[in-house]
BALOBA-1460 file (C-alpha; in Angstrom, 3 decimals):
// residues 317
<rec num="1" residu="m" x="-43.637" y="165.118" z="65.460"/>
<rec num="2" residu="e" x="-45.102" y="161.752" z="66.213"/>
<rec num="3" residu="f" x="-46.066" y="162.747" z="69.659"/>
<rec num="4" residu="e" x="-47.570" y="166.040" z="68.544"/>
<rec num="5" residu="y" x="-49.683" y="164.443" z="65.844"/>
<rec num="6" residu="l" x="-51.083" y="161.610" z="68.012"/>
<rec num="7" residu="t" x="-51.788" y="163.685" z="71.070"/>
<rec num="8" residu="g" x="-52.350" y="167.322" z="69.988"/>
<rec num="9" residu="f" x="-49.708" y="168.545" z="72.391"/>
<rec num="10" residu="s" x="-46.872" y="170.651" z="71.322"/>
<rec num="11" residu="s" x="-43.103" y="170.405" z="71.626"/>
<rec num="12" residu="l" x="-43.109" y="174.117" z="72.356"/>
<rec num="13" residu="f" x="-43.377" y="173.548" z="76.068"/>
<rec num="14" residu="q" x="-40.843" y="170.619" z="76.234"/>
<rec num="15" residu="p" x="-37.169" y="171.496" z="77.397"/>
<rec num="16" residu="p" x="-34.841" y="171.314" z="74.502"/>
<rec num="17" residu="h" x="-33.477" y="167.789" z="73.327"/>
<rec num="18" residu="t" x="-36.006" y="165.832" z="75.400"/>
<rec num="19" residu="v" x="-37.870" y="162.854" z="73.944"/>
<rec num="20" residu="a" x="-41.676" y="162.952" z="74.612"/>
<rec num="21" residu="y" x="-42.007" y="159.264" z="74.360"/>
<rec num="22" residu="q" x="-39.513" y="158.721" z="77.078"/>
<rec num="23" residu="l" x="-40.731" y="161.585" z="79.445"/>
<rec num="24" residu="y" x="-44.296" y="162.694" z="78.755"/>
<rec num="25" residu="v" x="-46.338" y="159.754" z="77.571"/>
<rec num="26" residu="e" x="-48.617" y="158.467" z="80.420"/>
<rec num="27" residu="e" x="-50.947" y="155.493" z="80.566"/>
<rec num="28" residu="g" x="-54.482" y="156.463" z="79.354"/>
<rec num="29" residu="m" x="-53.223" y="159.717" z="77.684"/>
<rec num="30" residu="p" x="-55.829" y="160.875" z="75.180"/>
<rec num="31" residu="s" x="-54.604" y="160.085" z="71.708"/>
<rec num="32" residu="l" x="-55.950" y="159.928" z="67.865"/>
<rec num="33" residu="a" x="-55.291" y="156.106" z="68.242"/>
<rec num="34" residu="a" x="-57.548" y="155.965" z="71.343"/>
<rec num="35" residu="l" x="-60.245" y="158.033" z="69.633"/>
<rec num="36" residu="a" x="-60.192" y="155.693" z="66.626"/>
<rec num="37" residu="k" x="-60.358" y="152.787" z="68.806"/>
<rec num="38" residu="s" x="-63.316" y="154.003" z="70.601"/>
<rec num="39" residu="q" x="-65.123" y="154.043" z="67.151"/>
<rec num="40" residu="g" x="-64.329" y="150.414" z="66.375"/>
<rec num="41" residu="y" x="-61.042" y="150.781" z="64.433"/>
<rec num="42" residu="a" x="-58.298" y="148.434" z="64.875"/>
<rec num="43" residu="t" x="-55.235" y="150.381" z="65.764"/>
<rec num="44" residu="t" x="-51.674" y="149.587" z="64.638"/>
<rec num="45" residu="a" x="-48.387" y="151.242" z="65.142"/>
<rec num="46" residu="f" x="-45.608" y="150.267" z="62.648"/>
<rec num="47" residu="h" x="-41.941" y="151.217" z="62.572"/>
<rec num="48" residu="p" x="-39.676" y="148.844" z="60.428"/>
<rec num="49" residu="y" x="-36.672" y="149.185" z="62.771"/>
<rec num="50" residu="k" x="-35.788" y="148.095" z="66.327"/>
<rec num="51" residu="s" x="-38.510" y="148.233" z="68.978"/>
<rec num="52" residu="s" x="-36.047" y="149.434" z="71.625"/>
<rec num="53" residu="g" x="-35.768" y="152.899" z="70.225"/>
<rec num="54" residu="w" x="-37.419" y="155.863" z="72.164"/>
<rec num="55" residu="n" x="-39.404" y="153.748" z="74.353"/>
<rec num="56" residu="r" x="-41.696" y="153.005" z="71.488"/>
<rec num="57" residu="v" x="-43.291" y="149.845" z="72.913"/>
<rec num="58" residu="l" x="-44.425" y="151.476" z="76.188"/>
<rec num="59" residu="a" x="-45.377" y="154.669" z="74.542"/>
<rec num="60" residu="y" x="-47.466" y="153.012" z="71.852"/>
<rec num="61" residu="d" x="-49.140" y="150.779" z="74.562"/>
<rec num="62" residu="y" x="-50.050" y="153.918" z="76.606"/>
<rec num="63" residu="l" x="-51.475" y="155.606" z="73.462"/>
<rec num="64" residu="d" x="-53.890" y="152.807" z="72.919"/>
<rec num="65" residu="f" x="-52.445" y="150.929" z="69.986"/>
<rec num="66" residu="d" x="-53.779" y="147.399" z="69.801"/>
<rec num="67" residu="r" x="-50.862" y="146.085" z="67.682"/>
<rec num="68" residu="q" x="-47.264" y="146.978" z="67.273"/>
<rec num="69" residu="m" x="-45.008" y="145.880" z="64.346"/>
<rec num="70" residu="y" x="-41.305" y="146.172" z="63.985"/>
<rec num="71" residu="e" x="-38.482" y="145.112" z="61.660"/>
<rec num="72" residu="e" x="-38.766" y="141.440" z="62.642"/>
<rec num="73" residu="d" x="-42.357" y="141.482" z="61.378"/>
<rec num="74" residu="v" x="-41.387" y="142.265" z="57.734"/>
<rec num="75" residu="p" x="-40.700" y="138.963" z="55.816"/>
<rec num="76" residu="d" x="-38.017" y="139.207" z="53.092"/>
<rec num="77" residu="p" x="-37.731" y="142.966" z="52.916"/>
<rec num="78" residu="v" x="-35.981" y="144.893" z="50.163"/>
<rec num="79" residu="l" x="-33.202" y="146.991" z="51.852"/>
<rec num="80" residu="i" x="-31.913" y="150.426" z="50.703"/>
<rec num="81" residu="r" x="-28.549" y="150.840" z="52.317"/>
<rec num="82" residu="t" x="-29.058" y="149.033" z="55.543"/>
<rec num="83" residu="y" x="-32.765" y="150.000" z="56.286"/>
<rec num="84" residu="i" x="-36.023" y="148.454" z="55.234"/>
<rec num="85" residu="s" x="-37.239" y="150.230" z="52.046"/>
<rec num="86" residu="d" x="-40.427" y="152.369" z="51.857"/>
<rec num="87" residu="q" x="-41.498" y="149.987" z="49.123"/>
<rec num="88" residu="s" x="-41.423" y="147.113" z="51.560"/>
<rec num="89" residu="d" x="-42.848" y="149.228" z="54.346"/>
<rec num="90" residu="y" x="-45.823" y="150.159" z="52.232"/>
<rec num="91" residu="e" x="-46.506" y="146.515" z="51.182"/>
<rec num="92" residu="m" x="-46.769" y="145.649" z="54.780"/>
<rec num="93" residu="i" x="-49.506" y="148.458" z="55.274"/>
<rec num="94" residu="w" x="-51.749" y="147.346" z="52.292"/>
<rec num="95" residu="q" x="-51.277" y="143.598" z="53.301"/>
<rec num="96" residu="s" x="-52.572" y="144.650" z="56.918"/>
<rec num="97" residu="t" x="-55.494" y="146.819" z="55.737"/>
<rec num="98" residu="e" x="-56.616" y="144.067" z="53.413"/>
<rec num="99" residu="v" x="-57.654" y="141.726" z="56.224"/>
<rec num="100" residu="e" x="-59.185" y="144.448" z="58.677"/>
<rec num="101" residu="e" x="-62.693" y="145.878" z="58.108"/>
<rec num="102" residu="s" x="-61.469" y="149.181" z="59.510"/>
<rec num="103" residu="t" x="-58.181" y="150.365" z="60.733"/>
<rec num="104" residu="f" x="-56.175" y="153.313" z="62.022"/>
<rec num="105" residu="f" x="-52.598" y="152.616" z="60.917"/>
<rec num="106" residu="f" x="-49.798" y="154.698" z="62.125"/>
<rec num="107" residu="n" x="-46.544" y="154.142" z="60.201"/>
<rec num="108" residu="v" x="-43.002" y="155.674" z="60.661"/>
<rec num="109" residu="t" x="-40.899" y="154.766" z="57.865"/>
<rec num="110" residu="m" x="-37.013" y="153.992" z="58.138"/>
<rec num="111" residu="q" x="-35.537" y="154.222" z="54.625"/>
<rec num="112" residu="n" x="-34.343" y="157.823" z="54.716"/>
<rec num="113" residu="h" x="-32.807" y="157.736" z="58.189"/>
<rec num="114" residu="s" x="-29.401" y="159.675" z="58.710"/>
<rec num="115" residu="g" x="-26.592" y="159.578" z="58.156"/>
<rec num="116" residu="y" x="-26.050" y="159.848" z="54.545"/>
<rec num="117" residu="a" x="-22.648" y="158.200" z="54.063"/>
<rec num="118" residu="q" x="-23.662" y="154.712" z="54.486"/>
<rec num="119" residu="g" x="-22.904" y="153.242" z="51.002"/>
<rec num="120" residu="w" x="-25.434" y="152.785" z="47.995"/>
<rec num="121" residu="n" x="-26.827" y="149.374" z="48.420"/>
<rec num="122" residu="n" x="-29.967" y="149.228" z="46.150"/>
<rec num="123" residu="l" x="-29.721" y="153.088" z="45.713"/>
<rec num="124" residu="p" x="-29.176" y="154.493" z="42.314"/>
<rec num="125" residu="r" x="-26.982" y="157.589" z="42.059"/>
<rec num="126" residu="t" x="-28.977" y="159.902" z="39.881"/>
<rec num="127" residu="i" x="-28.752" y="163.262" z="41.821"/>
<rec num="128" residu="q" x="-25.841" y="165.684" z="40.923"/>
<rec num="129" residu="l" x="-25.554" y="168.791" z="42.903"/>
<rec num="130" residu="p" x="-23.454" y="171.897" z="41.775"/>
<rec num="131" residu="n" x="-20.075" y="172.010" z="43.101"/>
<rec num="132" residu="y" x="-20.558" y="174.694" z="45.566"/>
<rec num="133" residu="l" x="-23.357" y="172.546" z="47.273"/>
<rec num="134" residu="k" x="-21.387" y="169.364" z="47.009"/>
<rec num="135" residu="a" x="-18.399" y="171.002" z="48.690"/>
<rec num="136" residu="a" x="-20.678" y="172.240" z="51.546"/>
<rec num="137" residu="d" x="-21.960" y="168.770" z="52.325"/>
<rec num="138" residu="r" x="-20.884" y="165.630" z="50.365"/>
<rec num="139" residu="t" x="-23.621" y="163.494" z="51.848"/>
<rec num="140" residu="a" x="-26.471" y="165.600" z="50.558"/>
<rec num="141" residu="e" x="-26.695" y="163.714" z="47.200"/>
<rec num="142" residu="q" x="-27.560" y="160.501" z="49.004"/>
<rec num="143" residu="f" x="-30.345" y="162.132" z="50.972"/>
<rec num="144" residu="l" x="-31.889" y="163.543" z="47.592"/>
<rec num="145" residu="d" x="-31.439" y="160.133" z="45.998"/>
<rec num="146" residu="l" x="-33.331" y="158.548" z="49.010"/>
<rec num="147" residu="m" x="-36.189" y="161.106" z="48.440"/>
<rec num="148" residu="r" x="-36.452" y="160.060" z="44.901"/>
<rec num="149" residu="e" x="-36.817" y="156.468" z="45.882"/>
<rec num="150" residu="s" x="-39.450" y="157.517" z="48.435"/>
<rec num="151" residu="d" x="-41.437" y="159.373" z="45.656"/>
<rec num="152" residu="k" x="-41.518" y="156.142" z="43.681"/>
<rec num="153" residu="a" x="-42.755" y="153.993" z="46.560"/>
<rec num="154" residu="l" x="-45.395" y="156.652" z="47.529"/>
<rec num="155" residu="e" x="-46.781" y="156.629" z="44.090"/>
<rec num="156" residu="k" x="-47.389" y="152.921" z="44.377"/>
<rec num="157" residu="l" x="-48.972" y="153.345" z="47.792"/>
<rec num="158" residu="i" x="-51.532" y="156.056" z="46.440"/>
<rec num="159" residu="t" x="-52.150" y="153.993" z="43.257"/>
<rec num="160" residu="y" x="-53.064" y="150.978" z="45.528"/>
<rec num="161" residu="y" x="-55.548" y="152.774" z="47.627"/>
<rec num="162" residu="s" x="-57.003" y="154.764" z="44.630"/>
<rec num="163" residu="q" x="-58.202" y="151.366" z="43.304"/>
<rec num="164" residu="c" x="-59.335" y="150.186" z="46.731"/>
<rec num="165" residu="g" x="-62.993" y="149.989" z="47.315"/>
<rec num="166" residu="e" x="-62.842" y="150.983" z="50.992"/>
<rec num="167" residu="p" x="-62.841" y="154.607" z="51.885"/>
<rec num="168" residu="t" x="-59.270" y="155.384" z="52.696"/>
<rec num="169" residu="l" x="-57.578" y="158.616" z="54.138"/>
<rec num="170" residu="v" x="-53.887" y="158.867" z="53.814"/>
<rec num="171" residu="v" x="-52.051" y="161.481" z="55.957"/>
<rec num="172" residu="f" x="-48.407" y="161.883" z="55.025"/>
<rec num="173" residu="f" x="-45.906" y="164.201" z="56.679"/>
<rec num="174" residu="g" x="-42.065" y="164.417" z="57.218"/>
<rec num="175" residu="d" x="-40.678" y="163.890" z="60.686"/>
<rec num="176" residu="h" x="-38.030" y="166.493" z="60.511"/>
<rec num="177" residu="q" x="-35.497" y="168.163" z="58.197"/>
<rec num="178" residu="p" x="-32.360" y="166.253" z="57.324"/>
<rec num="179" residu="p" x="-29.257" y="166.729" z="59.520"/>
<rec num="180" residu="l" x="-27.112" y="168.131" z="56.754"/>
<rec num="181" residu="t" x="-24.358" y="170.638" z="57.523"/>
<rec num="182" residu="n" x="-24.867" y="174.154" z="58.508"/>
<rec num="183" residu="a" x="-22.693" y="175.046" z="55.640"/>
<rec num="184" residu="f" x="-25.068" y="173.383" z="53.289"/>
<rec num="185" residu="y" x="-28.073" y="175.366" z="54.412"/>
<rec num="186" residu="e" x="-25.921" y="178.527" z="54.494"/>
<rec num="187" residu="a" x="-25.098" y="177.963" z="50.886"/>
<rec num="188" residu="l" x="-28.732" y="177.621" z="49.946"/>
<rec num="189" residu="y" x="-29.705" y="180.769" z="51.828"/>
<rec num="190" residu="g" x="-26.657" y="182.787" z="50.757"/>
<rec num="191" residu="k" x="-26.341" y="183.933" z="54.219"/>
<rec num="192" residu="k" x="-25.312" y="182.841" z="57.753"/>
<rec num="193" residu="l" x="-27.916" y="180.944" z="59.665"/>
<rec num="194" residu="s" x="-27.666" y="183.602" z="62.479"/>
<rec num="195" residu="e" x="-28.821" y="186.242" z="60.023"/>
<rec num="196" residu="r" x="-32.063" y="184.457" z="59.121"/>
<rec num="197" residu="t" x="-35.452" y="186.148" z="59.863"/>
<rec num="198" residu="t" x="-38.154" y="184.334" z="61.851"/>
<rec num="199" residu="e" x="-40.009" y="183.396" z="58.603"/>
<rec num="200" residu="e" x="-36.847" y="181.890" z="57.253"/>
<rec num="201" residu="v" x="-36.117" y="179.916" z="60.325"/>
<rec num="202" residu="m" x="-39.677" y="178.586" z="60.214"/>
<rec num="203" residu="r" x="-39.557" y="177.740" z="56.639"/>
<rec num="204" residu="q" x="-36.317" y="175.836" z="57.031"/>
<rec num="205" residu="y" x="-37.916" y="173.661" z="59.793"/>
<rec num="206" residu="a" x="-41.075" y="173.144" z="57.950"/>
<rec num="207" residu="v" x="-41.886" y="169.762" z="56.488"/>
<rec num="208" residu="p" x="-44.119" y="168.928" z="53.548"/>
<rec num="209" residu="f" x="-47.422" y="167.057" z="54.174"/>
<rec num="210" residu="f" x="-50.495" y="166.080" z="52.458"/>
<rec num="211" residu="i" x="-53.820" y="164.661" z="53.042"/>
<rec num="212" residu="w" x="-55.238" y="162.381" z="50.267"/>
<rec num="213" residu="a" x="-58.466" y="160.442" z="50.089"/>
<rec num="214" residu="n" x="-60.115" y="158.123" z="47.621"/>
<rec num="215" residu="y" x="-63.356" y="159.815" z="48.157"/>
<rec num="216" residu="d" x="-64.251" y="163.445" z="47.780"/>
<rec num="217" residu="i" x="-62.675" y="166.017" z="50.374"/>
<rec num="218" residu="e" x="-62.333" y="169.711" z="50.194"/>
<rec num="219" residu="e" x="-59.192" y="170.569" z="48.266"/>
<rec num="220" residu="r" x="-56.840" y="172.973" z="49.772"/>
<rec num="221" residu="q" x="-53.342" y="174.146" z="48.959"/>
<rec num="222" residu="d" x="-50.441" y="175.849" z="50.813"/>
<rec num="223" residu="v" x="-51.991" y="175.042" z="54.167"/>
<rec num="224" residu="v" x="-49.905" y="176.155" z="57.098"/>
<rec num="225" residu="v" x="-50.308" y="174.053" z="60.100"/>
<rec num="226" residu="s" x="-48.122" y="172.806" z="63.035"/>
<rec num="227" residu="p" x="-48.247" y="169.101" z="63.909"/>
<rec num="228" residu="n" x="-50.095" y="169.607" z="67.130"/>
<rec num="229" residu="y" x="-53.254" y="170.529" z="65.017"/>
<rec num="230" residu="l" x="-52.792" y="167.822" z="62.398"/>
<rec num="231" residu="g" x="-54.428" y="164.955" z="64.298"/>
<rec num="232" residu="a" x="-57.490" y="167.073" z="64.997"/>
<rec num="233" residu="l" x="-57.753" y="167.714" z="61.244"/>
<rec num="234" residu="t" x="-57.283" y="163.972" z="60.550"/>
<rec num="235" residu="a" x="-60.275" y="163.212" z="62.829"/>
<rec num="236" residu="d" x="-62.364" y="165.753" z="61.402"/>
<rec num="237" residu="l" x="-61.810" y="164.703" z="57.768"/>
<rec num="238" residu="a" x="-62.156" y="161.008" z="58.861"/>
<rec num="239" residu="g" x="-65.586" y="161.730" z="60.362"/>
<rec num="240" residu="l" x="-64.377" y="160.794" z="63.948"/>
<rec num="241" residu="p" x="-66.151" y="162.573" z="66.817"/>
<rec num="242" residu="m" x="-64.112" y="165.564" z="67.968"/>
<rec num="243" residu="t" x="-63.091" y="165.673" z="71.595"/>
<rec num="244" residu="g" x="-63.364" y="168.752" z="73.634"/>
<rec num="245" residu="y" x="-59.632" y="169.294" z="73.393"/>
<rec num="246" residu="m" x="-59.730" y="168.874" z="69.586"/>
<rec num="247" residu="n" x="-62.466" y="171.635" z="69.437"/>
<rec num="248" residu="f" x="-60.148" y="173.939" z="71.366"/>
<rec num="249" residu="l" x="-57.349" y="173.188" z="69.001"/>
<rec num="250" residu="y" x="-59.545" y="174.033" z="66.144"/>
<rec num="251" residu="q" x="-60.397" y="177.420" z="67.661"/>
<rec num="252" residu="m" x="-56.778" y="178.227" z="68.581"/>
<rec num="253" residu="y" x="-55.873" y="177.285" z="64.902"/>
<rec num="254" residu="q" x="-57.808" y="180.174" z="63.667"/>
<rec num="255" residu="e" x="-55.646" y="182.632" z="65.722"/>
<rec num="256" residu="l" x="-52.225" y="180.762" z="65.547"/>
<rec num="257" residu="p" x="-51.981" y="178.231" z="62.653"/>
<rec num="258" residu="a" x="-48.474" y="177.334" z="63.624"/>
<rec num="259" residu="v" x="-47.123" y="176.832" z="67.082"/>
<rec num="260" residu="t" x="-43.483" y="175.778" z="67.221"/>
<rec num="261" residu="p" x="-40.311" y="176.107" z="69.424"/>
<rec num="262" residu="v" x="-38.709" y="178.302" z="66.641"/>
<rec num="263" residu="g" x="-41.503" y="180.638" z="65.934"/>
<rec num="264" residu="f" x="-45.276" y="181.197" z="65.202"/>
<rec num="265" residu="a" x="-47.464" y="181.801" z="62.221"/>
<rec num="266" residu="a" x="-50.387" y="184.136" z="62.738"/>
<rec num="267" residu="a" x="-53.811" y="184.055" z="61.034"/>
<rec num="268" residu="d" x="-52.750" y="186.893" z="58.817"/>
<rec num="269" residu="g" x="-49.816" y="185.009" z="57.428"/>
<rec num="270" residu="q" x="-47.133" y="186.724" z="59.530"/>
<rec num="271" residu="f" x="-44.265" y="184.801" z="61.056"/>
<rec num="272" residu="l" x="-43.692" y="185.878" z="64.664"/>
<rec num="273" residu="s" x="-41.158" y="185.320" z="67.328"/>
<rec num="274" residu="k" x="-42.368" y="185.067" z="71.013"/>
<rec num="275" residu="a" x="-41.533" y="188.724" z="71.508"/>
<rec num="276" residu="e" x="-43.717" y="189.700" z="68.641"/>
<rec num="277" residu="l" x="-46.912" y="188.003" z="69.908"/>
<rec num="278" residu="n" x="-49.798" y="190.241" z="70.968"/>
<rec num="279" residu="e" x="-51.898" y="189.882" z="73.974"/>
<rec num="280" residu="e" x="-54.545" y="187.731" z="72.587"/>
<rec num="281" residu="q" x="-52.085" y="185.308" z="71.100"/>
<rec num="282" residu="r" x="-50.300" y="185.021" z="74.304"/>
<rec num="283" residu="d" x="-53.521" y="184.339" z="76.130"/>
<rec num="284" residu="w" x="-54.190" y="181.413" z="73.619"/>
<rec num="285" residu="l" x="-50.779" y="179.943" z="74.388"/>
<rec num="286" residu="c" x="-51.432" y="180.393" z="78.165"/>
<rec num="287" residu="v" x="-54.632" y="178.349" z="78.027"/>
<rec num="288" residu="f" x="-52.907" y="175.819" z="75.743"/>
<rec num="289" residu="l" x="-50.063" y="175.511" z="78.271"/>
<rec num="290" residu="h" x="-52.436" y="174.768" z="81.173"/>
<rec num="291" residu="g" x="-54.233" y="172.228" z="79.052"/>
<rec num="292" residu="y" x="-50.881" y="170.527" z="78.243"/>
<rec num="293" residu="h" x="-50.054" y="170.307" z="81.923"/>
<rec num="294" residu="g" x="-53.435" y="169.060" z="83.169"/>
<rec num="295" residu="g" x="-54.637" y="172.638" z="84.178"/>
<rec num="296" residu="s" x="-52.507" y="172.771" z="87.296"/>
<rec num="297" residu="a" x="-48.861" y="173.714" z="86.936"/>
<rec num="298" residu="c" x="-45.938" y="173.757" z="84.598"/>
<rec num="299" residu="i" x="-42.276" y="173.820" z="85.118"/>
<rec num="300" residu="g" x="-39.783" y="174.354" z="82.269"/>
<rec num="301" residu="n" x="-38.111" y="177.203" z="80.403"/>
<rec num="302" residu="w" x="-41.227" y="179.353" z="81.035"/>
<rec num="303" residu="g" x="-40.806" y="179.461" z="84.767"/>
<rec num="304" residu="r" x="-43.490" y="178.177" z="87.169"/>
<rec num="305" residu="c" x="-47.044" y="178.827" z="86.512"/>
<rec num="306" residu="h" x="-50.269" y="178.070" z="88.421"/>
<rec num="307" residu="s" x="-53.772" y="178.376" z="87.327"/>
<rec num="308" residu="h" x="-54.728" y="180.205" z="90.415"/>
<rec num="309" residu="g" x="-51.553" y="181.118" z="91.897"/>
<rec num="310" residu="e" x="-49.577" y="184.456" z="92.118"/>
<rec num="311" residu="k" x="-46.645" y="183.463" z="89.750"/>
<rec num="312" residu="r" x="-47.510" y="183.317" z="86.043"/>
<rec num="313" residu="c" x="-45.543" y="181.934" z="83.145"/>
<rec num="314" residu="g" x="-44.068" y="183.885" z="80.119"/>
<rec num="315" residu="w" x="-47.195" y="183.367" z="78.127"/>
<rec num="316" residu="c" x="-49.500" y="184.495" z="80.664"/>
<rec num="317" residu="l" x="-47.894" y="187.829" z="81.356"/>
């Protein structure tokens, strides 16, 4: 989701189990950070863990971040289990923004990283699941207690910026669902995962998000959006100039509010598989695909596709 949020591109067109930061980030690639930087914002990427993971140092450099911060940059952090806590993470954010006139600060927390059988250092045990869920996955309670600690830290973050005199926009989203056992999810659904509908699959992979500001913005609830659109929405709410690609994403969003590898959400609220897309929706995805690959060619699960060639990809048929 990091890559999708920062670039507006989608993991839909990536081969399964590939890492965008390792394979698809190129020097000078358009990004939300680059857009903010062009408007005079200082740009910082902060991940309170090791810089060696997922090619972050090079990827963040290519995406035009001025500064990068990792675990060694956090003095005397409070650890939960073995990871830097959200509380220490957020303290670094407000310390940084206090000394910068205007900043785009991209933060990927570490506190709740899997797995969830790592001991309970600084983590109170408060959540008790019913026996049938505990039997399905005995690590789930730790994940839920971690979420509880995240809620406490998030309250402090929002409280801090609600009292800040500078206009501040906070965009907060989950990166992915926790890797709990299939048996746990089947117990929640009351059915085998193979029996889920497209809507149920998409709802399982959905992660919560919110956009909050210490100034007036339009209030909306129950917004369905995939991460490839979220960066454009951020730019719009922050008053940044929209790029041509962002304007395209806004138009596509009106037709397909969610574009994901496991399904699609249509403007009328329906959840669709690839086979259920209509011709207009496929045309949008075809244009999106060509934009993703520079308008020339794409190679992947969708076959080989050329803008002006004879062969066409699955979305263009």
